[in-house]
MIPANU-645730 format. One record per residue (C-alpha): residue in one letter; x, y, z; chain. Coordinates in nm, 4 decimals. Last residue first. Layout:
BEGIN
node rest: A x: X y: Y z: Z kette: A
...
//
This chain:
BEGIN
node rest: X x: -3.7252 y: -1.5388 z: -0.3272 kette: A
node rest: X x: -3.9994 y: -1.5212 z: -0.0761 kette: A
node rest: X x: -4.2711 y: -1.4769 z: -0.3294 kette: A
node rest: X x: -4.1647 y: -1.8104 z: -0.4691 kette: A
node rest: X x: -4.3169 y: -1.9865 z: -0.1636 kette: A
node rest: X x: -4.2180 y: -2.3613 z: -0.1813 kette: A
node rest: X x: -3.8542 y: -2.2967 z: -0.2396 kette: A
node rest: X x: -3.8308 y: -2.0307 z: 0.0450 kette: A
node rest: X x: -4.0146 y: -2.2661 z: 0.2905 kette: A
node rest: X x: -3.7935 y: -2.5624 z: 0.1929 kette: A
node rest: X x: -3.4734 y: -2.3547 z: 0.2254 kette: A
node rest: X x: -3.5849 y: -2.2403 z: 0.5770 kette: A
node rest: X x: -3.6529 y: -2.5976 z: 0.6958 kette: A
node rest: X x: -3.3235 y: -2.7303 z: 0.5442 kette: A
node rest: X x: -3.1307 y: -2.4565 z: 0.7232 kette: A
node rest: X x: -3.2993 y: -2.5056 z: 1.0430 kette: A
node rest: X x: -3.2335 y: -2.8820 z: 1.0253 kette: A
node rest: X x: -2.8692 y: -2.8249 z: 0.9582 kette: A
node rest: X x: -2.8289 y: -2.5565 z: 1.2191 kette: A
node rest: X x: -2.9430 y: -2.8028 z: 1.4777 kette: A
node rest: X x: -2.6183 y: -2.9920 z: 1.4428 kette: A
node rest: X x: -2.6048 y: -3.3369 z: 1.3017 kette: A
node rest: X x: -2.5559 y: -3.6809 z: 1.4400 kette: A
node rest: X x: -2.5845 y: -3.9818 z: 1.2149 kette: A
node rest: X x: -2.6132 y: -4.0236 z: 0.8436 kette: A
node rest: X x: -2.9258 y: -4.2217 z: 0.8338 kette: A
node rest: X x: -3.1585 y: -3.9314 z: 0.8813 kette: A
node rest: X x: -3.0005 y: -3.7372 z: 0.5944 kette: A
node rest: X x: -3.0840 y: -4.0033 z: 0.3362 kette: A
node rest: X x: -3.3726 y: -3.8318 z: 0.1603 kette: A
node rest: X x: -3.1784 y: -3.5031 z: 0.1684 kette: A
node rest: X x: -2.9049 y: -3.6653 z: -0.0408 kette: A
node rest: X x: -2.5674 y: -3.5680 z: 0.1302 kette: A
node rest: X x: -2.3006 y: -3.3820 z: -0.0748 kette: A
node rest: X x: -1.9937 y: -3.4192 z: 0.1359 kette: A
node rest: X x: -1.7323 y: -3.1996 z: 0.3200 kette: A
node rest: X x: -1.4260 y: -3.3081 z: 0.5322 kette: A
node rest: X x: -1.2508 y: -3.2793 z: 0.8453 kette: A
node rest: X x: -1.3828 y: -2.9476 z: 0.9607 kette: A
node rest: X x: -1.2804 y: -2.7888 z: 1.2988 kette: A
node rest: X x: -0.9401 y: -2.6617 z: 1.1593 kette: A
node rest: X x: -0.5962 y: -2.8083 z: 1.1552 kette: A
node rest: X x: -0.5499 y: -2.7386 z: 0.7855 kette: A
node rest: X x: -0.8398 y: -2.5668 z: 0.5954 kette: A
node rest: X x: -0.8647 y: -2.6861 z: 0.2357 kette: A
node rest: X x: -1.1600 y: -2.9208 z: 0.2692 kette: A
node rest: X x: -1.2423 y: -3.0790 z: -0.0732 kette: A
node rest: X x: -1.5151 y: -3.0515 z: -0.3342 kette: A
node rest: X x: -1.4256 y: -2.8448 z: -0.6321 kette: A
node rest: X x: -1.3970 y: -2.4693 z: -0.7088 kette: A
node rest: X x: -1.6503 y: -2.2600 z: -0.8925 kette: A
node rest: X x: -1.9726 y: -2.0776 z: -0.8895 kette: A
node rest: X x: -2.1575 y: -2.2697 z: -0.6190 kette: A
node rest: X x: -2.4913 y: -2.1099 z: -0.5274 kette: A
node rest: X x: -2.5658 y: -1.9799 z: -0.1716 kette: A
node rest: X x: -2.8813 y: -1.9343 z: 0.0457 kette: A
node rest: X x: -2.7822 y: -1.7763 z: 0.3626 kette: A
node rest: X x: -2.8037 y: -1.8697 z: 0.7270 kette: A
node rest: X x: -2.7374 y: -1.6161 z: 1.0120 kette: A
node rest: X x: -2.6225 y: -1.7552 z: 1.3315 kette: A
node rest: X x: -2.6244 y: -1.5639 z: 1.6514 kette: A
node rest: X x: -2.4454 y: -1.7047 z: 1.9673 kette: A
node rest: X x: -2.5044 y: -1.5517 z: 2.3093 kette: A
node rest: X x: -2.2748 y: -1.5917 z: 2.6143 kette: A
node rest: X x: -2.3115 y: -1.4856 z: 2.9721 kette: A
node rest: X x: -1.9846 y: -1.2908 z: 3.0934 kette: A
node rest: X x: -1.6816 y: -1.4803 z: 3.2342 kette: A
node rest: X x: -1.5288 y: -1.4775 z: 2.8812 kette: A
node rest: X x: -1.3620 y: -1.6689 z: 2.6106 kette: A
node rest: X x: -1.3617 y: -2.0221 z: 2.7727 kette: A
node rest: X x: -1.7352 y: -1.9563 z: 2.8495 kette: A
node rest: X x: -1.9304 y: -1.7857 z: 3.1359 kette: A
node rest: X x: -2.2533 y: -1.9176 z: 3.2637 kette: A
node rest: X x: -2.5912 y: -1.7438 z: 3.1519 kette: A
node rest: X x: -2.6345 y: -1.9570 z: 2.8338 kette: A
node rest: X x: -2.7240 y: -1.8463 z: 2.4713 kette: A
node rest: X x: -2.9128 y: -1.9200 z: 2.1790 kette: A
node rest: X x: -2.9802 y: -1.7511 z: 1.8379 kette: A
node rest: X x: -3.0892 y: -1.8757 z: 1.5035 kette: A
node rest: X x: -3.1467 y: -1.6777 z: 1.1850 kette: A
node rest: X x: -3.3224 y: -1.7530 z: 0.8559 kette: A
node rest: X x: -3.2903 y: -1.7490 z: 0.4853 kette: A
node rest: X x: -3.0627 y: -1.4708 z: 0.4182 kette: A
node rest: X x: -3.0530 y: -1.3830 z: 0.0447 kette: A
node rest: X x: -2.7906 y: -1.5170 z: -0.1894 kette: A
node rest: X x: -2.4096 y: -1.5547 z: -0.1599 kette: A
node rest: X x: -2.2266 y: -1.6611 z: -0.4712 kette: A
node rest: X x: -2.0030 y: -1.9326 z: -0.3884 kette: A
node rest: X x: -1.6478 y: -2.0509 z: -0.4402 kette: A
node rest: X x: -1.6089 y: -2.4229 z: -0.3478 kette: A
node rest: X x: -1.3416 y: -2.6216 z: -0.1470 kette: A
node rest: X x: -1.5822 y: -2.7349 z: 0.1345 kette: A
node rest: X x: -1.4508 y: -2.6224 z: 0.4583 kette: A
node rest: X x: -1.2078 y: -2.3397 z: 0.3617 kette: A
node rest: X x: -1.4034 y: -2.2210 z: 0.0457 kette: A
node rest: X x: -1.7392 y: -2.2466 z: 0.2324 kette: A
node rest: X x: -1.5913 y: -2.0531 z: 0.5202 kette: A
node rest: X x: -1.4538 y: -1.7759 z: 0.3075 kette: A
node rest: X x: -1.7657 y: -1.7096 z: 0.1037 kette: A
node rest: X x: -1.9794 y: -1.7440 z: 0.4056 kette: A
node rest: X x: -1.7543 y: -1.4860 z: 0.5953 kette: A
node rest: X x: -1.7675 y: -1.2428 z: 0.3185 kette: A
node rest: X x: -2.1475 y: -1.2613 z: 0.3295 kette: A
node rest: X x: -2.1627 y: -1.1825 z: 0.6957 kette: A
node rest: X x: -1.9176 y: -0.8930 z: 0.6460 kette: A
node rest: X x: -1.5612 y: -0.9346 z: 0.7491 kette: A
node rest: X x: -1.3238 y: -0.7180 z: 0.9524 kette: A
node rest: X x: -1.3959 y: -0.8767 z: 1.2908 kette: A
node rest: X x: -1.4014 y: -1.2420 z: 1.1620 kette: A
node rest: X x: -1.7402 y: -1.3952 z: 1.1329 kette: A
node rest: X x: -1.7491 y: -1.7357 z: 1.3085 kette: A
node rest: X x: -1.8738 y: -2.0453 z: 1.1148 kette: A
node rest: X x: -1.9941 y: -2.1820 z: 0.7871 kette: A
node rest: X x: -2.0431 y: -2.4992 z: 0.5798 kette: A
node rest: X x: -2.3531 y: -2.6522 z: 0.7284 kette: A
node rest: X x: -2.3062 y: -2.9247 z: 0.9991 kette: A
node rest: X x: -2.2632 y: -3.2813 z: 1.0472 kette: A
node rest: X x: -2.1285 y: -3.4450 z: 1.3535 kette: A
node rest: X x: -1.8540 y: -3.4703 z: 1.6194 kette: A
node rest: X x: -1.9449 y: -3.4394 z: 2.0012 kette: A
node rest: X x: -1.7892 y: -3.1374 z: 2.1617 kette: A
node rest: X x: -1.4610 y: -3.0497 z: 2.3272 kette: A
node rest: X x: -1.2012 y: -3.2458 z: 2.1373 kette: A
node rest: X x: -1.2170 y: -3.0177 z: 1.8393 kette: A
node rest: X x: -1.5686 y: -3.1544 z: 1.7764 kette: A
node rest: X x: -1.4729 y: -3.3015 z: 1.4272 kette: A
node rest: X x: -1.7384 y: -3.1024 z: 1.2350 kette: A
node rest: X x: -1.8083 y: -3.2989 z: 0.9145 kette: A
node rest: X x: -1.9312 y: -3.0443 z: 0.6520 kette: A
node rest: X x: -2.2620 y: -3.0679 z: 0.4627 kette: A
node rest: X x: -2.3595 y: -2.9653 z: 0.1013 kette: A
node rest: X x: -2.7311 y: -3.0613 z: 0.0580 kette: A
node rest: X x: -2.8420 y: -3.3107 z: -0.2174 kette: A
node rest: X x: -3.1704 y: -3.2806 z: -0.3972 kette: A
node rest: X x: -3.0345 y: -3.3654 z: -0.7331 kette: A
node rest: X x: -3.0554 y: -2.9965 z: -0.8633 kette: A
node rest: X x: -2.8244 y: -2.8962 z: -0.5744 kette: A
node rest: X x: -2.8912 y: -2.7739 z: -0.2231 kette: A
node rest: X x: -2.6644 y: -2.5205 z: -0.0597 kette: A
node rest: X x: -2.7341 y: -2.3618 z: 0.2641 kette: A
node rest: X x: -2.4465 y: -2.1442 z: 0.3722 kette: A
node rest: X x: -2.3567 y: -2.0365 z: 0.7194 kette: A
node rest: X x: -2.2846 y: -1.7253 z: 0.9133 kette: A
node rest: X x: -2.1547 y: -1.6943 z: 1.2718 kette: A
node rest: X x: -2.1854 y: -1.4024 z: 1.5200 kette: A
node rest: X x: -2.0454 y: -1.4675 z: 1.8742 kette: A
node rest: X x: -2.1676 y: -1.2457 z: 2.1462 kette: A
node rest: X x: -2.0355 y: -1.1890 z: 2.5088 kette: A
node rest: X x: -2.2762 y: -1.0519 z: 2.7648 kette: A
node rest: X x: -2.3439 y: -0.7422 z: 2.9729 kette: A
node rest: X x: -2.2911 y: -0.4845 z: 2.6892 kette: A
node rest: X x: -2.6049 y: -0.6075 z: 2.5166 kette: A
node rest: X x: -2.8242 y: -0.5231 z: 2.8031 kette: A
node rest: X x: -2.9977 y: -0.7920 z: 2.9925 kette: A
//
């Protein structure tokens, strides 16, 4: 299918793991359409933004931190052939996950009325006990682990 024949949403996310082996996660409230669960800080890229600018904005809105965006860690893409609320065309979502480092701010969600209720540092060892999480969390952890284990990828 040619790219003009489907609707695309581009999103950018931060993978932030601290020195205590905790990952910064956000609680996605589902917006009344989906099941709530944990996600990475991030989301849709605005028309005028670069991917990196979107990561900086989203992390601040959803978690209260300023960040320096590092290298891309991985991408995810999925789609479905049925129309969406936005369009009658088939739909494709493309997610780019970046390594990021906190440079300032403090933990706390600053967006009002958005899709994120709160952010939290979650120990990697406890992630399985924390309930539902989006696939993007597992993709981010796997990519972060690969890059951490192989210094040549840094």
